[in-house]
C-alpha positions as CSV (number, residue, x, y, z in Angstrom):
1,M,-21.2,-11.8,26.6
2,P,-19.5,-15.2,25.8
3,E,-16.1,-15.0,24.1
4,N,-15.3,-17.0,21.0
5,S,-12.9,-19.9,21.8
6,S,-11.7,-20.2,18.2
7,P,-11.5,-17.7,15.3
8,D,-13.2,-17.8,11.9
9,L,-10.6,-18.4,9.1
10,L,-11.0,-16.1,6.1
11,L,-9.3,-15.6,2.8
12,G,-8.2,-19.2,2.7
13,G,-7.1,-19.1,6.3
14,R,-4.8,-16.1,6.0
15,I,-6.9,-14.0,8.3
16,K,-8.1,-15.2,11.8
17,L,-11.1,-13.4,13.0
18,F,-12.7,-13.4,16.5
19,Q,-16.2,-11.7,16.3
20,R,-18.9,-11.7,18.9
21,T,-21.5,-9.2,17.9
22,G,-22.9,-6.7,15.4
23,H,-22.5,-7.1,11.7
24,R,-20.7,-10.3,11.1
25,V,-18.1,-10.6,8.3
26,G,-19.4,-11.9,4.9
27,T,-19.2,-11.2,1.2
28,D,-19.6,-7.5,1.5
29,A,-16.5,-7.1,3.6
30,V,-14.5,-9.4,1.4
31,L,-15.5,-7.4,-1.7
32,L,-14.7,-4.1,0.0
33,A,-11.2,-5.4,0.7
34,A,-10.8,-6.7,-2.8
35,A,-11.8,-3.3,-4.3
36,A,-9.0,-1.4,-2.6
37,P,-5.9,-0.5,-4.6
38,A,-2.4,-1.5,-3.6
39,L,-0.8,1.0,-1.3
40,P,3.1,0.9,-1.3
41,S,3.1,2.9,2.0
42,G,0.9,5.4,3.9
43,L,-2.2,5.3,6.0
44,I,-5.3,3.1,5.5
45,V,-8.5,3.9,7.6
46,D,-11.3,1.3,7.9
47,V,-14.4,3.3,8.9
48,G,-16.9,1.3,10.9
49,A,-14.4,-1.5,11.1
50,G,-16.4,-3.9,13.3
51,A,-14.1,-6.8,14.3
52,G,-11.5,-5.5,11.8
53,F,-11.5,-7.9,8.9
54,V,-11.3,-5.3,6.0
55,G,-8.5,-3.3,7.6
56,L,-6.6,-6.5,8.5
57,A,-7.0,-7.9,5.0
58,L,-5.5,-4.6,3.7
59,A,-2.7,-4.8,6.2
60,L,-1.9,-8.3,4.8
61,A,-2.0,-7.0,1.2
62,N,0.0,-3.9,1.9
63,P,2.9,-4.8,4.2
64,E,4.4,-1.2,4.3
65,A,1.1,0.6,5.1
66,R,-0.2,1.6,8.5
67,V,-3.9,0.8,9.4
68,V,-6.4,2.4,11.7
69,L,-9.6,0.5,12.5
70,L,-12.2,3.2,13.5
71,E,-15.0,1.6,15.4
72,K,-17.6,3.1,17.9
73,N,-18.9,-0.1,19.5
74,S,-16.9,-1.2,22.5
75,V,-17.4,-4.9,22.0
76,A,-16.4,-4.8,18.3
77,A,-13.4,-2.6,19.1
78,E,-12.2,-5.1,21.7
79,D,-12.6,-7.9,19.1
80,A,-10.6,-5.8,16.6
81,R,-7.8,-5.3,19.1
82,R,-7.7,-9.1,19.7
83,N,-7.7,-9.7,15.9
84,I,-4.7,-7.4,15.4
85,E,-2.8,-9.4,17.9
86,A,-4.0,-12.8,16.5
87,N,-2.8,-11.8,13.0
88,F,0.5,-10.3,14.2
89,F,-0.2,-6.8,13.0
90,A,0.4,-4.9,16.3
91,E,3.3,-3.0,14.8
92,R,1.3,-1.6,11.9
93,A,-2.4,-1.6,13.0
94,E,-4.4,0.0,15.8
95,V,-8.0,0.5,16.9
96,L,-9.4,3.9,17.4
97,Q,-12.6,3.5,19.4
98,A,-14.5,6.7,18.6
99,D,-17.6,8.0,16.9
100,L,-17.0,8.8,13.2
101,F,-19.1,12.0,13.7
102,D,-16.9,13.3,16.6
103,A,-14.8,15.8,14.8
104,S,-12.7,16.5,17.9
105,A,-11.8,12.8,18.2
106,R,-10.8,12.7,14.5
107,K,-8.6,15.7,15.0
108,A,-7.1,14.5,18.2
109,A,-6.2,11.2,16.5
110,G,-4.5,13.1,13.7
111,L,-6.9,11.8,11.0
112,V,-8.1,15.0,9.4
113,E,-7.2,14.7,5.7
114,A,-4.5,12.2,6.7
115,A,-5.5,8.9,5.1
116,D,-4.2,7.7,1.7
117,L,-7.0,5.2,1.5
118,V,-10.4,5.1,3.3
119,V,-12.6,2.1,3.1
120,T,-16.1,1.8,4.5
121,N,-19.1,-0.5,4.6
122,P,-21.7,1.8,6.2
123,P,-24.8,0.5,8.0
124,F,-27.3,-0.4,5.4
125,L,-30.6,0.7,7.0
126,E,-31.9,4.2,7.5
127,A,-33.2,4.9,11.0
128,R,-36.3,6.6,9.7
129,A,-37.3,3.8,7.4
130,S,-36.5,0.6,9.4
131,R,-37.2,-1.1,12.7
132,A,-33.9,-1.4,14.6
133,S,-32.9,-4.7,16.2
134,P,-33.6,-4.9,19.9
135,D,-29.9,-6.0,20.2
136,A,-28.1,-2.7,20.7
137,D,-24.9,-4.0,19.1
138,R,-26.7,-5.2,16.0
139,A,-28.7,-2.0,15.7
140,M,-25.5,0.1,15.8
141,A,-24.0,-2.0,13.1
142,H,-27.0,-2.1,10.8
143,V,-28.8,1.2,11.2
144,L,-27.5,4.7,10.2
145,G,-28.0,7.4,12.8
146,E,-29.5,10.9,12.2
147,G,-28.2,12.4,9.0
148,G,-28.1,9.1,7.2
149,L,-25.7,8.1,4.5
150,A,-24.9,11.6,3.5
151,L,-23.5,12.5,6.9
152,W,-21.5,9.2,7.0
153,L,-19.9,9.9,3.7
154,K,-19.1,13.5,4.6
155,A,-17.4,12.4,7.8
156,A,-15.5,9.5,6.2
157,L,-14.3,11.7,3.4
158,A,-13.0,14.2,5.9
159,L,-10.3,11.6,6.8
160,L,-9.0,11.4,3.3
161,R,-6.1,13.5,2.1
162,P,-6.3,15.2,-1.3
163,G,-5.4,12.6,-3.9
164,G,-6.4,9.8,-1.6
165,V,-8.7,6.9,-2.7
166,F,-12.1,6.2,-1.2
167,V,-13.8,2.8,-1.5
168,L,-17.4,2.0,-0.5
169,I,-19.8,-1.0,-0.7
170,H,-23.5,-0.4,-0.1
171,R,-27.0,-1.3,-1.3
172,A,-27.4,-1.0,-5.1
173,D,-30.7,0.9,-4.6
174,A,-28.9,3.6,-2.7
175,L,-26.6,4.5,-5.7
176,G,-28.3,7.8,-6.3
177,E,-28.0,8.7,-2.6
178,I,-24.3,7.7,-2.7
179,L,-23.5,9.9,-5.6
180,A,-25.3,12.8,-4.1
181,G,-23.6,12.3,-0.8
182,L,-20.2,12.3,-2.5
183,G,-21.1,15.7,-3.7
184,G,-18.4,16.1,-6.3
185,R,-15.6,15.5,-3.7
186,L,-14.4,12.5,-5.6
187,G,-13.5,12.1,-9.3
188,G,-12.6,9.2,-11.4
189,L,-15.5,7.3,-9.9
190,E,-15.6,3.6,-10.8
191,I,-18.8,1.7,-10.1
192,V,-19.1,-2.1,-10.1
193,P,-22.6,-3.6,-9.6
194,I,-22.7,-6.9,-7.7
195,F,-25.3,-9.5,-8.8
196,P,-26.3,-12.5,-6.7
197,R,-26.6,-14.6,-9.9
198,A,-26.8,-14.1,-13.7
199,G,-30.0,-12.4,-14.8
200,S,-30.8,-10.9,-11.4
201,A,-30.9,-7.3,-10.4
202,A,-27.8,-5.9,-8.6
203,I,-27.9,-6.1,-4.8
204,R,-24.8,-4.1,-4.1
205,V,-22.5,-1.5,-5.7
206,V,-18.8,-1.0,-5.1
207,V,-17.9,2.7,-5.6
208,R,-14.3,3.9,-5.8
209,G,-12.9,7.3,-6.5
210,R,-10.0,9.8,-5.9
211,K,-10.4,12.9,-3.8
212,G,-10.0,16.0,-5.9
213,S,-9.8,14.2,-9.3
214,K,-11.7,15.6,-12.3
215,A,-11.7,12.3,-14.2
216,P,-15.1,11.1,-15.5
217,L,-17.3,8.4,-14.0
218,A,-17.0,4.8,-15.3
219,L,-19.7,2.1,-14.9
220,L,-17.7,-1.1,-15.1
221,P,-18.7,-4.7,-15.8
222,G,-20.5,-6.3,-12.8
223,L,-19.5,-9.3,-10.7
224,V,-21.9,-12.3,-10.5
225,L,-21.5,-14.1,-7.2
226,H,-23.2,-17.4,-7.7
227,G,-23.8,-19.9,-10.5
228,E,-27.0,-21.9,-11.1
229,D,-25.8,-24.5,-8.6
230,G,-25.6,-21.9,-5.8
231,A,-21.8,-22.1,-5.6
232,F,-19.5,-19.2,-6.1
233,T,-18.6,-18.3,-9.7
234,P,-14.9,-18.8,-10.4
235,V,-14.1,-15.1,-10.0
236,A,-16.1,-14.8,-6.8
237,E,-14.3,-17.9,-5.5
238,A,-10.9,-16.4,-6.3
239,I,-11.8,-13.2,-4.5
240,H,-13.0,-15.0,-1.4
241,R,-10.3,-17.7,-1.1
242,H,-7.3,-16.4,-2.9
243,G,-7.3,-12.6,-2.6
244,R,-8.1,-11.8,-6.2
245,K,-8.7,-8.0,-6.7
246,L,-12.0,-6.7,-7.9
247,F,-10.4,-4.0,-10.0
248,D,-7.3,-4.3,-12.2
249,Q,-5.8,-1.6,-9.8
Protein backbone atom coordinates (compact mmCIF):
# COMPACT_ATOMS: atom_id res chain seq x y z
CA MET A 1 0.00 0.00 0.00
CA PRO A 2 1.50 3.39 -0.94
CA GLU A 3 2.68 5.61 1.87
CA ASN A 4 1.55 9.22 2.16
CA SER A 5 4.46 11.55 1.39
CA SER A 6 2.96 14.47 3.29
CA PRO A 7 0.53 14.67 6.21
CA ASP A 8 -2.88 16.27 6.44
CA LEU A 9 -2.84 19.35 8.69
CA LEU A 10 -5.71 19.53 11.18
CA LEU A 11 -6.83 21.90 13.94
CA GLY A 12 -5.34 24.87 12.15
CA GLY A 13 -2.12 22.97 11.45
CA ARG A 14 -1.45 21.96 15.04
CA ILE A 15 -1.86 18.24 14.30
CA LYS A 16 -0.04 16.47 11.46
CA LEU A 17 -1.76 13.29 10.36
CA PHE A 18 -0.59 10.56 8.01
CA GLN A 19 -3.48 8.26 7.10
CA ARG A 20 -3.63 5.59 4.43
CA THR A 21 -6.73 3.53 4.98
CA GLY A 22 -10.01 2.85 6.76
CA HIS A 23 -12.15 5.63 8.23
CA ARG A 24 -10.48 8.93 7.34
CA VAL A 25 -10.55 11.78 9.80
CA GLY A 26 -13.35 14.31 9.42
CA THR A 27 -15.88 16.27 11.41
CA ASP A 28 -16.90 13.33 13.62
CA ALA A 29 -13.38 12.95 14.98
CA VAL A 30 -12.97 16.70 15.48
CA LEU A 31 -16.25 16.88 17.42
CA LEU A 32 -15.31 13.89 19.56
CA ALA A 33 -12.04 15.53 20.57
CA ALA A 34 -13.86 18.82 21.22
CA ALA A 35 -16.35 17.06 23.52
CA ALA A 36 -13.74 15.69 25.91
CA PRO A 37 -13.23 17.51 29.22
CA ALA A 38 -9.86 18.90 30.29
CA LEU A 39 -7.76 16.35 32.15
CA PRO A 40 -5.00 17.80 34.37
CA SER A 41 -3.30 14.38 34.51
CA GLY A 42 -4.14 10.71 34.18
CA LEU A 43 -4.84 8.28 31.36
CA ILE A 44 -6.82 8.85 28.16
CA VAL A 45 -7.78 5.89 25.93
CA ASP A 46 -8.93 6.46 22.34
CA VAL A 47 -10.89 3.31 21.42
CA GLY A 48 -10.82 2.42 17.73
CA ALA A 49 -8.23 5.14 17.26
CA GLY A 50 -7.54 4.69 13.56
CA ALA A 51 -4.62 6.91 12.59
CA GLY A 52 -4.81 8.51 16.03
CA PHE A 53 -6.20 12.01 15.50
CA VAL A 54 -8.56 12.14 18.49
CA GLY A 55 -6.01 10.82 20.96
CA LEU A 56 -3.33 13.14 19.61
CA ALA A 57 -5.66 16.14 19.78
CA LEU A 58 -6.31 15.26 23.42
CA ALA A 59 -2.59 14.86 24.09
CA LEU A 60 -2.15 18.37 22.69
CA ALA A 61 -4.96 19.76 24.86
CA ASN A 62 -3.87 17.90 28.03
CA PRO A 63 -0.07 18.15 28.31
CA GLU A 64 0.13 16.25 31.61
CA ALA A 65 -1.97 13.27 30.50
CA ARG A 66 -0.85 9.92 29.06
CA VAL A 67 -2.64 8.63 25.94
CA VAL A 68 -3.20 5.10 24.64
CA LEU A 69 -4.41 4.66 21.06
CA LEU A 70 -6.25 1.32 20.93
CA GLU A 71 -6.52 0.07 17.34
CA LYS A 72 -6.97 -3.41 15.84
CA ASN A 73 -6.08 -2.68 12.21
CA SER A 74 -2.36 -3.12 11.57
CA VAL A 75 -2.11 -0.43 8.86
CA ALA A 76 -3.97 2.16 10.94
CA ALA A 77 -1.89 1.25 14.00
CA GLU A 78 1.30 1.77 12.00
CA ASP A 79 0.02 5.18 10.87
CA ALA A 80 -0.85 6.03 14.49
CA ARG A 81 2.70 5.24 15.59
CA ARG A 82 4.06 7.44 12.83
CA ASN A 83 1.70 10.23 13.86
CA ILE A 84 2.81 10.04 17.49
CA GLU A 85 6.37 10.62 16.32
CA ALA A 86 5.40 13.33 13.81
CA ASN A 87 3.63 15.29 16.55
CA PHE A 88 6.37 14.77 19.17
CA PHE A 89 4.19 12.86 21.65
CA ALA A 90 6.36 9.75 21.98
CA GLU A 91 6.98 10.38 25.69
CA ARG A 92 3.26 10.49 26.52
CA ALA A 93 1.44 8.47 23.86
CA GLU A 94 1.55 4.88 22.66
CA VAL A 95 -0.33 2.55 20.34
CA LEU A 96 -1.87 -0.67 21.61
CA GLN A 97 -2.59 -2.83 18.58
CA ALA A 98 -5.26 -5.15 19.95
CA ASP A 99 -8.87 -6.18 19.59
CA LEU A 100 -11.13 -4.19 21.91
CA PHE A 101 -13.04 -7.38 22.64
CA ASP A 102 -9.94 -9.31 23.74
CA ALA A 103 -10.27 -9.13 27.53
CA SER A 104 -6.89 -10.78 28.07
CA ALA A 105 -5.17 -8.12 25.93
CA ARG A 106 -6.91 -5.36 27.88
CA LYS A 107 -5.80 -6.93 31.15
CA ALA A 108 -2.21 -7.50 29.98
CA ALA A 109 -1.98 -3.83 28.97
CA GLY A 110 -3.16 -2.75 32.43
CA LEU A 111 -6.27 -1.07 31.03
CA VAL A 112 -9.00 -2.71 33.12
CA GLU A 113 -10.85 0.15 34.85
CA ALA A 114 -7.69 2.25 34.48
CA ALA A 115 -8.62 5.18 32.23
CA ASP A 116 -9.69 8.58 33.50
CA LEU A 117 -11.16 9.37 30.08
CA VAL A 118 -12.32 7.04 27.28
CA VAL A 119 -13.32 8.45 23.90
CA THR A 120 -14.70 6.47 20.98
CA ASN A 121 -16.15 6.84 17.50
CA PRO A 122 -17.45 3.30 16.88
CA PRO A 123 -18.05 1.90 13.39
CA PHE A 124 -21.40 3.27 12.23
CA LEU A 125 -22.81 0.22 10.43
CA GLU A 126 -24.25 -2.99 11.82
CA ALA A 127 -22.97 -6.15 10.12
CA ARG A 128 -26.46 -7.64 9.90
CA ALA A 129 -27.97 -4.56 8.25
CA SER A 130 -25.30 -3.40 5.81
CA ARG A 131 -23.14 -4.53 2.94
CA ALA A 132 -19.49 -4.31 3.92
CA SER A 133 -16.94 -2.66 1.66
CA PRO A 134 -14.81 -5.14 -0.33
CA ASP A 135 -11.81 -3.23 1.07
CA ALA A 136 -11.02 -5.10 4.28
CA ASP A 137 -9.56 -2.04 6.03
CA ARG A 138 -12.62 0.09 5.25
CA ALA A 139 -14.95 -2.70 6.32
CA MET A 140 -13.16 -3.00 9.67
CA ALA A 141 -13.43 0.76 10.23
CA HIS A 142 -17.07 1.13 9.19
CA VAL A 143 -18.86 -2.08 10.23
CA LEU A 144 -19.44 -3.34 13.77
CA GLY A 145 -18.81 -7.02 14.38
CA GLU A 146 -21.04 -9.55 16.08
CA GLY A 147 -22.65 -8.11 19.18
CA GLY A 148 -22.99 -4.72 17.56
CA LEU A 149 -22.90 -1.42 19.40
CA ALA A 150 -23.92 -2.89 22.77
CA LEU A 151 -20.83 -5.09 22.91
CA TRP A 152 -18.56 -2.23 21.77
CA LEU A 153 -19.89 0.01 24.55
CA LYS A 154 -19.56 -2.69 27.20
CA ALA A 155 -15.94 -3.37 26.26
CA ALA A 156 -15.03 0.32 26.05
CA LEU A 157 -16.61 1.05 29.42
CA ALA A 158 -14.58 -1.79 30.97
CA LEU A 159 -11.50 0.39 30.41
CA LEU A 160 -12.90 3.29 32.43
CA ARG A 161 -12.23 3.68 36.14
CA PRO A 162 -15.08 4.54 38.53
CA GLY A 163 -15.61 8.29 38.30
CA GLY A 164 -14.00 8.45 34.86
CA VAL A 165 -15.60 10.19 31.88
CA PHE A 166 -16.80 8.47 28.70
CA VAL A 167 -17.40 10.36 25.44
CA LEU A 168 -19.00 8.93 22.28
CA ILE A 169 -20.06 10.22 18.87
CA HIS A 170 -22.42 8.13 16.78
CA ARG A 171 -25.44 8.21 14.46
CA ALA A 172 -28.39 10.18 15.83
CA ASP A 173 -30.82 7.42 14.91
CA ALA A 174 -28.90 5.05 17.19
CA LEU A 175 -29.51 7.12 20.34
CA GLY A 176 -31.94 4.60 21.81
CA GLU A 177 -29.44 1.80 21.23
CA ILE A 178 -26.68 3.90 22.78
CA LEU A 179 -28.64 4.57 25.95
CA ALA A 180 -29.62 0.91 26.22
CA GLY A 181 -26.01 -0.14 25.68
CA LEU A 182 -24.76 2.15 28.41
CA GLY A 183 -27.07 0.20 30.68
CA GLY A 184 -27.03 2.55 33.64
CA ARG A 185 -23.23 2.34 33.92
CA LEU A 186 -22.93 6.10 33.38
CA GLY A 187 -24.71 9.00 35.03
CA GLY A 188 -24.81 12.72 34.41
CA LEU A 189 -25.33 11.99 30.73
CA GLU A 190 -25.08 15.04 28.47
CA ILE A 191 -26.37 14.70 24.91
CA VAL A 192 -25.63 17.18 22.12
CA PRO A 193 -27.40 16.63 18.78
CA ILE A 194 -25.44 17.61 15.67
CA PHE A 195 -27.34 19.15 12.75
CA PRO A 196 -25.92 19.50 9.23
CA ARG A 197 -27.78 22.82 8.84
CA ALA A 198 -30.57 24.75 10.56
CA GLY A 199 -33.98 23.13 10.18
CA SER A 200 -32.54 19.67 9.37
CA ALA A 201 -32.83 16.52 11.42
CA ALA A 202 -29.84 15.63 13.58
CA ILE A 203 -27.33 13.29 11.93
CA ARG A 204 -25.06 12.68 14.92
CA VAL A 205 -25.20 12.73 18.70
CA VAL A 206 -22.38 13.32 21.12
CA VAL A 207 -22.96 11.56 24.44
CA ARG A 208 -20.86 12.19 27.54
CA GLY A 209 -21.21 10.75 31.04
CA ARG A 210 -19.39 9.76 34.23
CA LYS A 211 -19.03 6.17 35.39
CA GLY A 212 -20.98 5.52 38.56
CA SER A 213 -22.64 8.94 38.70
CA LYS A 214 -26.30 9.18 39.69
CA ALA A 215 -26.86 12.63 38.17
CA PRO A 216 -29.78 13.01 35.73
CA LEU A 217 -29.58 13.10 31.95
CA ALA A 218 -29.45 16.48 30.18
CA LEU A 219 -30.36 17.12 26.53
CA LEU A 220 -28.28 20.17 25.60
CA PRO A 221 -28.62 22.69 22.75
CA GLY A 222 -27.47 21.26 19.45
CA LEU A 223 -24.65 22.29 17.14
CA VAL A 224 -25.41 23.39 13.57
CA LEU A 225 -22.46 22.66 11.30
CA HIS A 226 -23.20 24.60 8.11
CA GLY A 227 -24.90 27.84 7.12
CA GLU A 228 -27.03 28.41 4.03
CA ASP A 229 -23.88 29.06 1.99
CA GLY A 230 -22.49 25.62 2.90
CA ALA A 231 -19.62 27.05 4.96
CA PHE A 232 -19.09 26.16 8.60
CA THR A 233 -21.07 28.20 11.11
CA PRO A 234 -18.86 30.38 13.34
CA VAL A 235 -19.02 27.88 16.21
CA ALA A 236 -18.24 24.90 13.94
CA GLU A 237 -15.37 26.86 12.40
CA ALA A 238 -13.96 27.64 15.84
CA ILE A 239 -14.12 23.95 16.80
CA HIS A 240 -12.42 22.79 13.59
CA ARG A 241 -9.74 25.46 13.33
CA HIS A 242 -9.13 26.84 16.79
CA GLY A 243 -9.82 24.00 19.22
CA ARG A 244 -13.00 25.40 20.75
CA LYS A 245 -14.70 22.96 23.13
CA LEU A 246 -18.15 21.55 22.45
CA PHE A 247 -19.07 21.63 26.16
CA ASP A 248 -18.31 24.34 28.69
CA GLN A 249 -16.28 21.59 30.50
